[in-house]
N, C-alpha and C positions, 0 to 999 in steps of 0.2 A: 491527324490534322483535319480532315473533312469532319470527323465527329465533333472537334471542339469549334470548329468554324460555325456549324450547324448550331451547335448549342449557344454560340455568342451571338448568333444573327439578330435576336431580339435585343440585344444591348447596343450592337454596331449600329442598328438602323436609327437609333436615337439620337446620333451625333454626327454632325458633318465635319469635314476635315477643318482641323486650326487653319487659319489663314492670317498672315501677317500683313499689315500695312503700315504705311505712315501718314500721320495726321496731316491734314491739309493746311492747317495753320500753324504747324510746327513740326520739328523733327523727332516727335515723340513715336516710339515703337508701340504699335499697338496690335494686339493678337485677338482675332474674334472666333467664338465658338457658339455654333448653334446647337441647340439641345431640344429634341421633340419627343412626343409620345410618353411623356411622363403622366403619373397620377399625381392628385393631389388630395389628401385627407384633411379635412377642414373641421376644426372644431370650434362651436361657439361656445365661448368661456363663461358667458352670462347664463346660459341655458342648459348647458351640456350636449345641445344637439350636434350630431356630426353627420357628415356625407363624404363620399367619395366621388372624385369628378375627373373623368379621363381627358386625354389629349390636351394636356397643358404643356406650352412651349416656353423656351427661354432663348434670349441670345446674350452671350457674356463677351464683353470686351474688356480685355485686360490691358492697361496702359502701363508697361514695364519701365518707362521713363518717370512718371510720377508716381507709380505704385497706386493707381486708382483703379477701379473697376465700374464699368456701367453695366447694368442688367436690365434688359427688356422682358416683361412677362405678358404672355397671351393666353386668353381664353380663362382667366382665372374668375372663379364663382366662389360665394358663400351661402350657408344654409339659409340666410335670410332672404334669399332669392335676387341678392345682387349681382348682376353681371359686369365685371370690371371691363373697361375698355383695354387697349395696350397702355401698360404700366411702366415708365421709364425711370429707372434709379440711376443717378449719376454721381461719380465721385466717390464711391464708396471705398475706404482703405482696405488693402489686400496684402497679404504676405505669403512667403513660402517657406515650408519646413523642408526637410531633406527630401521628402517625397510628396508633399501634398500642398496644393494652393487653397488659401484660406480667405474667403471675402467675408467680412464682418462689418456691421454697422448698425447704428440705432437711431430712432426717430428721424427715418428717411421721408421725405415728402417727394412722390413721383412727380417729374415734370409733366404739365399739360394734361394733367388727368382731370376729365369732366366729372368725376366722382371723387369726392373728399376722401383721402386715404392717407393714413401715416403709418409706416412701416416701424413700429415701436422697436423690433430687432429683426434682423436678418442675418442668414449664415447659410453659406454656401461652401462646400468642401468639395475639391477636384482632385481626384488622385489618377495621374498618368499612367496606368499600368500597361504591360504588354504580355501576349500569350505567345504561342508558337510563332516562329519566324517574324518575330518583332511586330505583329499585328496589335493595334492599339485596343485597348480595353479598358476605358478610363471607368473610375467609379466616382459617382456623383450623388451627393444628398444635399437636399436644401429645406431649409426650415426658416420660417417666419412667422411674425405676429401682427396682425393689421389692427389699428386703433385700440390696441390693448383688449381687444375682445375676440378676434379670430385667429386660432392658432393653426399654421398650416405646416404639415411635412409632404415633401413632394421628392418622388424618386421614379426611376425606371422600373416597371412591374418585372422586368427581367433582371435577374442579378447573377453574379457570378463571384466564387471567393476562392482564394488559395491560402494554404497555410499549413499548420501541424495537425495531423490526427494521432492521438495517443490511446491506446487500448491497454487496459489493464485486466489482468485474469483473477480469478478467484484467490489465488496464492500470492497476489501482489506483484506480479512480474509484469514489466511494461513493454509495449512495442510501439515504437513511433514511425510515422510515415509523412512525407511531405508530397506523395505523387496522388494521393486522393483530393480531389478538388469538389466543390460543390455548386449546383445551380438551383435557382428558385425563380418559379414563376408565381407570382402574386396576382390573385384574382380578386380586383376590388369590389366586384358584385357580389361574389359569393363570399368574401371574405375567408377564402381558403388559399393555401399556397402548396404547390407540387415541390418537391425537394428530391433532387437527384444528388446521389452520392456516386462520384465517378472513380474508377479505379480503386474501389474499396477493397482493403486486405487487412483485415484486424490482426490478424496473426501471421507470423513468416511463412507459413506452410499453405495459407489460404490463396487459392487463385484470385487474381483482380476481377471483381465483377461491378457492374453498374447497377446500383441499388435505388429504386425509386420508393418514396413515401408520398402517397397521392392523397389530396384533399384534406391537409393538415389545417385546423382552425387557427386564426391567428387574429391579434388585435394591434393596432397601433397606440404606442405609449412613447410620447414624445417624438424623437427622431428614431424610433426604432420599432420593428415589428417583432411581436413576441408570441411564442406558442408553449403549450404544456399539455401533452397528451399522454394518457395512463398507458395506453398499449395501441399498437397498430401492427398491421401485417405488410411487411415490404412487398414490392412488386419488382420482378426482374423482366424486362422485356414485356411489360404490361401484363404479367401472369403474376398473381399472388404466389409468394414463396412462404410458405408456412414453416420450412425448415429452418428460418431465421427470424423468429418472433422478436419484435422489439417492444421495449417497455420504457416508462419514465422517461419519455422524449421531452427535452426541454431546450428552447432556444431563444436567442435574441438576434437579430440581424439590424444592427444600427446602420444606417445607410450613411453617417460620416466616419464611422470608426471599424466597423466590421463585424463577424460572426462569431459568437459563442453558442455552441450546441454540446448537449450530452444525450447519451442514451445507455440503456443496457441491453444486451443481445444475448440469448441464450441458444447457440446453433445446436441443433439435434445431438446429443450425445458428447457434446464438448464442454458443458459447464457454462458458468456465467461469466460474460465479458462486460466491461464498463468502458464506454467510448466516449473521448473528449475531443472537440474539434475547436481550434483556436485559428482564426484566420483574420487578418488586419485588411482593411479595405485598400490599404497601399500596397498589398503583396502584389507581385508579378507572379506568372506561373513559372515553377521550378523546371530547370532544364533536364 
């Protein structure tokens, strides 16, 4: 439990507790969530210029009576040098699927903005996941476009993913596990990500290990981070582990939908194994 809580600290710190209140002018049920320490990857669609900005914060207010959402955005900047004051979007429609809250709107004009801005599109997904002992571990992805010019992808630099890991050997025999889970630390300055695969066990007789992939280069494409590395030496406890060389590492982390990743591993004297990880952002940790 301590290991997982330590892993999740970077995610948990970004969220305050959900608080509910009743609107002062009605009996509407309103739930508020504060989100902080996100990054924003901003692309100028007219020039191709892009930039990362840290310390972006949001306040999300969900009106369960009217099914509308208010979103406040703090510390947003764009590559042309504009620093926006607090932006307040109100009355955005939202809906709830079985496992996810989706806030979507188009052509939204912030109220009280001193700098003109129109949110051509706005999309926020909130997945109320849990880890051990019912500790909340929400997955949140935010994308929007301002003035049909600036495309923004915003998320927590610390991510966690739960799902199914499938290993296939050279003879085509497969082994599945839901015990392996993944953490990601995205560094927006270096544009590298550290990936840790917890409880990795690619074959039934393999002891579970925590395998680290360090300084993997990535790019942002739409709502996802993508990486494609020909070969990498994994680490265990910070020490390179050449006995488990990894090749053909490919992956995408879509901040709205989840992780897809694959790689080949050739453990010493054990042949080739192909590994696929499929993790929906809505998945909670398996018991």
